[in-house]
C-alpha positions in Angstrom: 0.0 0.0 0.0 1.3 3.4 -1.0 0.3 6.6 0.7 1.4 10.2 1.2 1.3 10.1 4.9 0.6 13.3 7.0 1.9 13.5 10.4 2.5 16.1 13.1 6.1 15.8 14.1 8.7 18.0 16.1 9.6 21.2 14.2 13.0 22.6 13.7 14.8 23.1 17.1 15.2 27.0 16.5 11.4 27.3 16.8 9.1 27.2 19.9 6.8 24.4 19.5 3.3 23.6 20.4 2.1 20.3 18.8 -1.5 20.8 17.6 -3.6 17.8 18.5 -7.3 17.3 18.4 -8.8 17.4 21.9 -12.2 16.4 22.8 -14.2 17.4 24.9 -14.2 17.8 26.8 -13.0 16.9 29.4 -12.9 17.1 29.7 -11.3 16.1 28.6 -9.6 14.1 28.3 -6.5 14.5 28.0 -3.2 12.6 27.8 -2.4 9.3 26.2 -1.2 7.5 29.2 -1.5 3.7 30.0 -5.1 2.6 30.0 -4.6 -0.2 32.4 -7.2 -2.3 31.0 -5.9 -2.4 27.6 -3.7 -5.3 27.4 -3.7 -8.0 30.4 -1.3 -10.8 30.0 -2.3 -14.2 31.5 -1.2 -17.8 31.7 -4.8 -18.9 32.2 -7.7 -19.3 29.7 -8.6 -16.2 27.5 -11.1 -13.8 28.9 -12.7 -10.5 27.6 -11.3 -7.3 28.8 -13.6 -4.4 27.9 -13.9 -0.8 28.6 -17.7 0.3 28.2 -19.0 3.7 28.8 -22.6 5.0 28.7 -22.3 8.7 28.1 -25.0 11.4 29.1 -22.7 13.9 27.7 -23.2 15.7 24.4 -19.6 15.7 23.7 -19.0 12.0 23.7 -21.1 9.1 22.3 -21.5 5.9 24.3 -19.1 3.1 23.2 -17.7 -0.3 24.1 -14.0 -1.4 23.5 -13.6 -5.1 23.5 -10.3 -6.7 24.2 -9.1 -10.0 25.3 -6.3 -11.3 27.6 -3.3 -12.7 26.0 -0.9 -15.6 26.8 2.4 -14.2 28.4 4.4 -16.6 26.4 3.1 -15.5 22.9 3.3 -12.4 20.6 1.2 -9.4 21.3 0.9 -8.1 17.7 0.9 -9.2 14.2 2.1 -7.7 10.9 -0.9 -7.0 8.4 0.9 -5.1 5.9 3.4 -2.4 4.6 3.1 1.4 4.1 5.3 3.8 1.9 5.7 7.2 3.5 7.2 10.1 1.4 6.8 13.0 3.5 5.5 14.5 7.0 3.5 17.7 7.3 4.0 19.6 10.7 3.0 22.8 12.4 5.2 25.1 14.4 4.7 28.3 16.2 6.5 31.3 14.8 7.4 33.7 17.5 8.1 36.6 15.0 4.5 36.5 13.6 2.6 35.1 16.5 1.0 32.4 14.4 1.3 28.8 13.5 2.7 27.9 10.2 2.9 24.7 8.2 5.9 23.0 6.7 6.5 19.8 4.8 9.5 17.6 5.0 10.1 15.2 2.1 12.2 12.2 2.9 15.3 11.6 0.7 14.4 7.9 0.7 10.8 6.7 1.3 10.2 5.4 4.7 8.8 1.7 4.6 6.8 1.2 7.6 5.4 -2.2 8.7 1.8 -2.0 9.8 1.0 -4.0 12.8 -2.2 -5.0 14.6 -2.6 -5.9 18.4 -3.7 -9.5 18.9 -5.7 -8.4 21.9 -8.3 -6.6 19.9 -11.7 -8.5 19.2 -13.3 -7.5 16.0 -16.2 -10.0 15.7 -18.1 -9.5 19.0 -21.7 -9.3 19.4 -22.3 -6.4 21.8 -25.8 -5.7 23.1 -26.9 -3.0 25.6 -30.4 -3.2 27.1 -32.6 -1.0 29.2 -34.9 -3.9 29.9 -37.4 -2.9 27.2 -35.3 -2.6 24.2 -31.9 -4.1 22.9 -29.5 -1.9 21.1 -26.7 -3.7 19.2 -23.4 -1.8 19.1 -21.3 -2.5 16.0 -17.6 -2.0 15.4 -16.9 1.4 14.2 -16.2 1.2 10.3 -12.4 0.8 9.8 -12.3 3.9 7.3 -13.3 6.2 10.4 -10.3 5.0 12.4 -7.2 6.9 11.9 -4.6 4.1 12.7 -1.8 6.6 12.2 -3.2 9.1 14.6 -1.0 10.8 17.3 -3.6 9.3 19.6 -3.4 5.9 18.2 -3.6 4.2 21.6 -6.8 5.9 22.9 -10.3 4.8 22.6 -11.1 7.0 19.6 -8.7 5.2 17.4 -9.1 1.7 18.9 -9.8 -0.9 16.2 -12.3 -2.9 18.6 -14.4 0.2 19.5 -18.2 -0.6 19.1 -20.8 2.1 18.9 -24.4 2.6 18.3 -24.5 3.0 14.3 -28.2 3.5 14.2 -28.6 6.7 16.2 -31.3 5.0 18.2 -29.6 4.7 21.5 -30.3 7.7 23.6 -29.3 6.9 27.3 -31.5 8.1 30.1 -30.7 9.3 33.6 -31.3 7.1 36.6 -31.9 4.0 34.4 -30.5 0.6 34.8 -28.7 -0.8 31.7 -27.3 -4.4 31.1 -24.4 -5.2 28.8 -23.9 -8.5 27.0 -21.0 -9.5 24.9 -20.3 -12.8 23.0 -17.7 -13.9 20.7 -17.7 -16.7 18.0 -14.9 -18.6 19.8 -17.1 -18.6 23.1 -15.8 -15.8 25.0 -18.5 -13.8 27.0 -19.3 -11.2 29.7 -22.1 -9.4 31.1 -22.4 -6.2 32.8 -24.8 -3.9 34.6 -25.0 -0.2 35.8 -27.4 2.5 36.8 -26.8 5.9 35.2 -26.4 8.9 37.5 -28.8 12.0 37.4 -27.8 15.1 35.5 -26.1 17.6 37.6 -27.9 21.0 38.1 -25.3 23.9 38.1 -26.2 27.0 40.0 -25.2 29.5 37.3 -25.5 32.5 39.3 -22.5 31.4 41.4 -20.0 31.6 38.4 -19.5 35.1 37.2 -20.1 36.1 33.5 -16.6 36.7 32.7 -13.8 34.7 34.6 -10.3 35.5 35.0 -7.5 33.0 34.7 -5.3 34.8 37.3 -8.1 34.7 40.0 -9.9 31.7 41.4 -13.4 31.2 40.3 -16.0 28.7 41.6 -18.6 26.5 40.1 -21.3 25.1 42.4 -24.1 22.5 41.7 -27.2 21.0 43.6 -26.4 18.0 45.9 -27.9 14.9 44.2 -26.2 12.1 46.1 -22.7 10.9 47.0 -21.4 10.9 43.5 -17.7 11.5 42.6 -17.9 14.8 40.6 -15.5 15.7 37.6 -15.3 19.3 36.7 -13.6 20.2 33.4 -13.2 23.6 31.6 -12.0 24.2 28.1 -12.6 26.1 25.0 -16.4 26.1 23.9 -15.6 25.5 20.2 -12.8 24.0 18.1 -9.4 24.9 19.7 -7.5 27.5 17.7 -4.0 28.1 19.1 -4.0 31.7 17.6 -6.4 32.4 20.6 -4.4 30.4 23.1 -5.3 31.3 26.8 -3.2 29.8 29.5 -5.2 28.3 32.2 -8.3 27.5 30.1 -8.3 23.7 30.2 -8.6 22.4 33.7 -9.9 19.2 35.0 -10.2 17.7 38.6 -12.3 15.3 40.6 -14.3 16.5 43.5 -14.9 14.2 46.6 -18.4 12.5 46.7 -21.0 14.8 48.3 -19.1 18.1 47.6 -21.0 20.5 45.6 -18.4 23.3 44.9 -15.2 23.3 42.7 -12.7 26.2 42.7 -10.4 26.8 39.7 -6.6 27.1 40.1 -3.9 28.3 37.6 -0.2 28.0 38.1 1.6 31.5 38.5 4.2 30.6 35.8 1.3 30.2 33.3 1.5 33.8 32.1 5.2 34.3 32.1 5.4 33.1 28.5 1.9 33.0 27.1 0.6 36.4 28.4 -2.3 37.7 26.2 -4.2 40.2 28.5 -6.4 41.6 25.6 -7.9 38.1 24.7 -11.4 37.2 25.7 -12.9 33.8 24.6 -15.6 31.4 25.4 -15.1 28.9 28.1 -17.0 25.6 28.3 -17.5 24.5 32.0 -18.8 21.0 32.5 -19.8 19.2 35.6 -20.0 15.4 35.4 -21.4 12.8 37.9 -19.6 9.5 37.5 -21.4 6.3 38.5 -20.4 3.7 41.1 -18.6 1.4 38.6 -16.4 3.9 37.1 -15.7 5.3 40.5 -14.5 2.0 41.9 -12.5 1.3 38.8 -10.3 4.3 39.7 -10.4 4.5 43.4 -10.8 0.9 44.5 -8.6 -0.2 41.7 -5.5 1.3 43.5 -5.3 4.5 41.5 -5.1 8.0 42.8 -8.7 9.4 43.2 -7.6 12.4 41.3 -6.7 10.2 38.3 -10.4 9.9 37.6 -10.4 13.5 36.2 -8.5 11.9 33.1 -11.7 10.1 32.7 -11.0 8.1 29.6 -7.3 7.6 29.6 -6.2 7.1 33.4 -5.0 4.0 35.0 -7.6 2.0 36.7 -8.3 -1.4 38.2 -5.9 -3.6 36.2 -7.1 -7.3 36.2 -10.3 -6.6 37.9 -13.9 -6.2 36.8 -16.4 -3.3 38.0 -19.8 -3.7 36.7 -18.5 -6.7 34.8 -19.0 -10.6 35.2 -16.9 -13.1 33.5 -14.1 -10.8 32.4 -12.0 -7.8 33.2 -12.3 -3.9 32.8 -15.3 -1.7 33.7 -18.8 -0.9 32.5 -19.4 2.7 33.8 -21.4 5.8 33.0 -21.3 9.5 33.5 -23.8 12.3 33.1 -23.0 16.0 32.6 -24.3 19.5 32.4 -22.4 22.6 31.2 -22.5 26.4 31.2 -20.7 28.9 28.8 -18.7 31.8 30.3 -16.3 34.4 28.8 -12.7 34.0 30.0 -9.8 36.3 29.9 -6.4 36.4 31.5 
């Protein structure tokens, strides 16, 4: 297979660099590409499914189920499936003289021949059913042409080759609802799971001023709805444009169960290099309630409770199952509400 591959790579050392990546949501999100924890579990025992399922009541992220399986410690963990010929790379770098990002293309003197590999732990032929007790929804593996296997975020859930989603548009999860998960494979592997979705946070909008300052702490408050671990995340309200970069815009952290107020924080060094006092931009502020399974996956799985703020990437309960029977991983849910505010330095 021949292709002119486009990647983001490190620019020339004389220029200051900010690698442009696509962030989600979020979180949210979400966002580093750390070790998932559940991704690849080696075992000398019989194969079991190892899944990461999320029911999302958040408009920035669709629900999904990633289906992996355990591997024997004595065997390989990937296989070669083809070759790719790469002729050039395209990268972006920040020009301090112009104050803008610029693109450059680097052509290789000799084409780079790359072996394309595929992890053996991914499961491509599973039957994945989520049910609310009245209706069954079959999740299908995301079409391969929608997966960028060369993405910088190759190891996150967005590009996983065994990511199953609702392709019909019929699955609309509801709050305070019990859902079950059933996964079966042609070679006899199976897991089941269950959860109850949390309520949706009610944010007290009047407690957050209309224009927040990154140099001064601001607060977000919400109504008590139970002892849910709460994740608060701030970020840009639309596609991130580094020409309008505001230091401190993207924050995420977990709040102890039962707490109903979050206070922002920005490191003092933030504005030493990236000061832009005239910039005003829109900030997306999201409050999320995390269900019991997802909470246990992080907290009882031995991770730092604050790691739950990296809600899709953090390291959770390796080799355990939360909301899962017959395998490993987690079947969890979160809900969210958001407000929009203006932000300035």
